[in-house]
N, C-alpha and C positions, 0 to 999 in steps of 0.2 A: 813863425809865426803857427804855422798849423803843427809843425814839431813840437812846441812848448803844448799845443792843445793834446797832442795825441798821448804823451807820456801821462801827467793826470789821468786820461779816459783809462788807461791799461791798467795801473795801479789800482785805479777807482774796483774796474771790474776782477782784479787780481781778491783784492780784499772782498768782495762780495763773494766771488765763488769758494774763498775760504771759509766766509762765514756761514753757506750755507754747509758746507762739509763740517764741521766743527757741530751746528748744529744739529742734522742728520746722525753724528755718533756719538750725538748726546742722547738723541731720543731712543738710540735704540740700546745705549747703555742706560737709561733707565726705564726700558720697556719690559713687563714681565716675562720671564721666560716660563712658556707653555709647553717645552717639551723635551726630553733630555736622549740627548744622541749618545750610544754606544758603539765602543768597537771591540770586538772579540774574534772569535772562533768558535765553530761548532769542537764540541768536547771529543777528543777521546777517549774511550773508556773500553778496556778488553780485556779479555781471561784467557787462561791458558788449560784448555783442555786436556785432561788427561784419564787414561782408564785406573779404576780401582782394580786394579790388578796385574798380575804377569803372566804375560803367554804373547804368543804368534799373532802378529796381527792378520786379519782373514780377508776384511774388505775395508775398503775407504768409499766412501760414498757421497763427500762434498769435494770441492774444487774450491780453489783460490777465487774468491773478492764472489764467491756464491751466497744469494740472503738465505738465510735458512730462517725456520721458524721454532720457535718452543716446542719439546717434545721430538723434535725431527732426529732421526735416526742418521749419525754421521757415518761410524766406526763398527767393526765386531771383530772380538777376537776369535781364535780357533778353540772352540768349546769343549771339543772330546773328551779331555781329562774332565771338566766341570759334570757334561752330563752323566758320563759314569759315576763319580762321584755321590751325583742327587739319585741317580737309580738305586744305590749298593744304599742307602743310608733311609729312601723311600721304602725297600725292601725289610732292612732291619725294623724300622716302627712301625710296618707292617703287622711283622711278628710277636713282636712285642705288645701289641695292644690285642694280640691274641693271649699269650703268656696271660696278660692283666684279668680279660672277660674270665679264663681259665680260672683264676684264682678267685675273681667273685663269684661265679657260679658254682662253684663248689665243686665238690664230687656227684659224679652221674648215676642215679638212682639203682642203677647192676652194680657199679663198683660198693654203694654200700649194701645190697643184698649180699653181696660175695663176704663182704666182710663180717657179716653175720650170720653166714651157710658157716664160714671160718673159724667162727666161736664157737658155734654149735658144735661141729665136727670135733672140735678141741674138747668140749665140756663134756661131751660124750665118752672121747677118749679117757682124758682122768677118771671119769666114773669108770668106764672097766678096769683101768690101772687099780685103783680104787679095793675094788672087789678082790682082783687076780689077789692084790696082796693081803686081803684078808684070808682067802681059802691056803696061800702059800704058811704065811704064818701058824694057821692051824695043822696045816702036816708037819712043818718043821717041829711046834709043839708036842705032837705026838711021834717025831720021832721017825715019821716017814718019808719026808723029803731032806736033805744037807740045811744048815742056816745060810752055805752062799746063795744057796735059791730063795731063800727068805730075804738075804740082801738084796739078791739084785732085785725083787718084784717091787721093794721098798724102791730105790733108784728112781724104777722106771713110772713108778706113780708119782712120784715128785716131780719127775721131769713133765708128766704129763698136765700136773697141775700148773705149771710155769708155762706151759705153750696154751694152755687155755686163758690164764692171767695176760700173757701177750695179745692174744688172739682177740680178749674183750677191748684190751685196749687199741688195738688195729680197728676194732670194729667203733670206737667212740670218738676215734680220728679220723677217720670215715666219715658220722655223721655229725660232729663239729665243723668240717672244711676246713680251709686255709688260715692262717693264722693273721692278724689286723696287722703284724708287721708287714707279714709276706706278701701283702696285699700293697700297702705303703712301698715297701721298697720295690713295687713292681711300676709302682704309678709313677713314684721319682726316675727308674729308669726311663719310664716312657717318653717323659717331658725332658729328659736330657736326649733322647732319640729326636723328640720335634724342634728340640733347636739346634742339634747338629744337621736338620735336613734344612731350617728356615734358611742357616749359617751359607750352606752349600749352595740353596736357591738365591741367595744375595748374593752372592759370590757368581751364579752363573749369571745373572741378570748384569751383574757388573760387567759382563763381557760384552757388554752393548754400549755404545757410547753416546747419548741423545744430546742436543742442545740446551743447556738450561734457561734459552732467553732469545727471542729474536734476533739477529744480529746478521754481520758478515764476516764470512771466512777472509781473514788476512792473510794467514800463514798457514800452507798445509807441510807439517814439518818432518812426518813421518810416511812410509809406505807398504802396502802389503809385502810381508815378510820381514818384518821389522818386528825386533822385540819390544815389545812395550811394556812399561811401570809406571806406576804411579809418583815417583818423581821425573818422568817425561813427558812433556806437552807432544801433543798430538794434532792438536791444532792451536790456532790462535782466533780468538770469535773478539770482533768489535761490537760492541752493546749497542742499538741503536734506536732503543725505547725504554725510557722515555730518552727523546733528546734535547740538549741546551745548549745555548751559546754561553761560552765562559766570556766576561767581559771584566770590567775594574770601574768602580766610580771612586771619583775624589771627595775628599773629608764632606768641603760644602755644599756638595749635590745630594749626601747621604741622609740627610733629614727630609728631600721631598719624595723620597721613595717609600715603598712598602709592601710585604711580600702581597700579593696577589693581583696587583694591578695590570690592568692588559698590558702589550705593547704588540711593536711591528719589528719584523725580520725580513730584512732586502739581504740579497747578496750581487756581487759582479758579474755571477756566472749567466743569474736570470732577470736580464735588465729591467725594471718596471714592474717586475713581477714580486706580493708580500706575501710572507706568512703570518698565520696568528700564532700570539707566544703570551706568555705572562710572567711573570718575575715570580719566580720559585724559592729563591734560595739569597739570603743577603748574608755577607759574614760578618761575623760578629769582632774580630780583631782584623790592624790594617797589617799591609806590607808595602814593601818597594816595589813601586810598579815594574812588571816585567818587561822586560827588551822588546815583546812582539807586541807590546801594546801601544799602541801610535794616539799621542796626545797631542797637544799643541805647550803642553807644559814642562817642567824639567822631568827629567824620568823619575830623581830620587824621591819624587812626593812620594805619600803612602797614600793607597788605595785601598779599597775592600771589594773583595771579587764577589759577584754576583753573578746566580745562573739563571740563565731566562730560556725556559722551557717554552721549546716551539712544536707546532703543527708542521709534519710532513708527508702528507697524504699520497704525494705520488712519489716519495721514496727520491726529490731530487737533491735534499742537503748528503752533503759527504762531509765523513768525519775529518775534520780538521779545515775545513772551508772557511776563511774568511767570512763575516758576517757584520750586518751593521742592525743595531739594534736600538728602536727610536719609541722613548715610553713617554706618553702624554702624563703631563703631572697635574693635572686637574679633574684627576679621577677618586672618588669618595674610598672612604675605609671599607667600605660593605664589599668594594669589588675581591676582596678574600675571600670571602665565601663564595664568590661564585661557581659557577659549574666548572669543569675544565674547555676550552674553549673548542679543540679539538673534535671533543664529542656535542657540540653546539654546531648548528647549520649557518 
């Protein structure tokens, strides 16, 4: 009799438990989703740093794993040859500047006075030769001198007149100064020298390698004494600013998010610690789920890539680190226009 009562009781209890589980799951299925959890990795972005020139490496100032700031000097080349070339072009430029200044200033007053004096002397000489010619011609007409002497006097007078004419033109050139074409040519040569010097200084500046952005030196490829070329990388720099988590959103969840939404990022390396973040990029095209993405759905489903920018004030997040991002779905659209959360207290 007792056994006959126990079996119905067990069945009733089992049915009650099954009903409770069913009601709980039904409630969970119908309950609105208030947050979206995404799994991804801190994205790795890196650049290959190389010299924009060819020469022997003189110094390597950064080590692997070292954090560097934008504009920090990382390495230098042996710049002796480039320094001498720049000094040579500086001297040529200075000389050409003086040439142009001399042409623009014209002849000195002393040079002009000398040209005038030379012209006056030539005039006096021509007048004297003309008077001598008249006297010799008179004597030749009276048969006191040979006709040859008269011819010689005429030649001397004509030569004196030609020298006087030449002296007058020389005086005029001295008074006029340099031609406009000569000044323009000197100015063009000056510009060419300036451009050559600027190029030499740029080549000298390229002998120093600076960090283009904040980041971490991942690889130190060359060492002092190696020959550097623009095609050969010296360092591999991993960029750390901005830092974002690359994750993937399934199609049904795409309409629940928008750019600018605030998020919270956490990692397994620092349990219980969260980092402020915001959704900065949503891909406009779908792709197949990458193998590195851990989801409960079939991996062949199409997903959309998103970038969740994250604050890293203590430099605890490392490139490639697995991360979990949680986005509250009840955020207004105005969140997209809010300030960068890394800059707010």
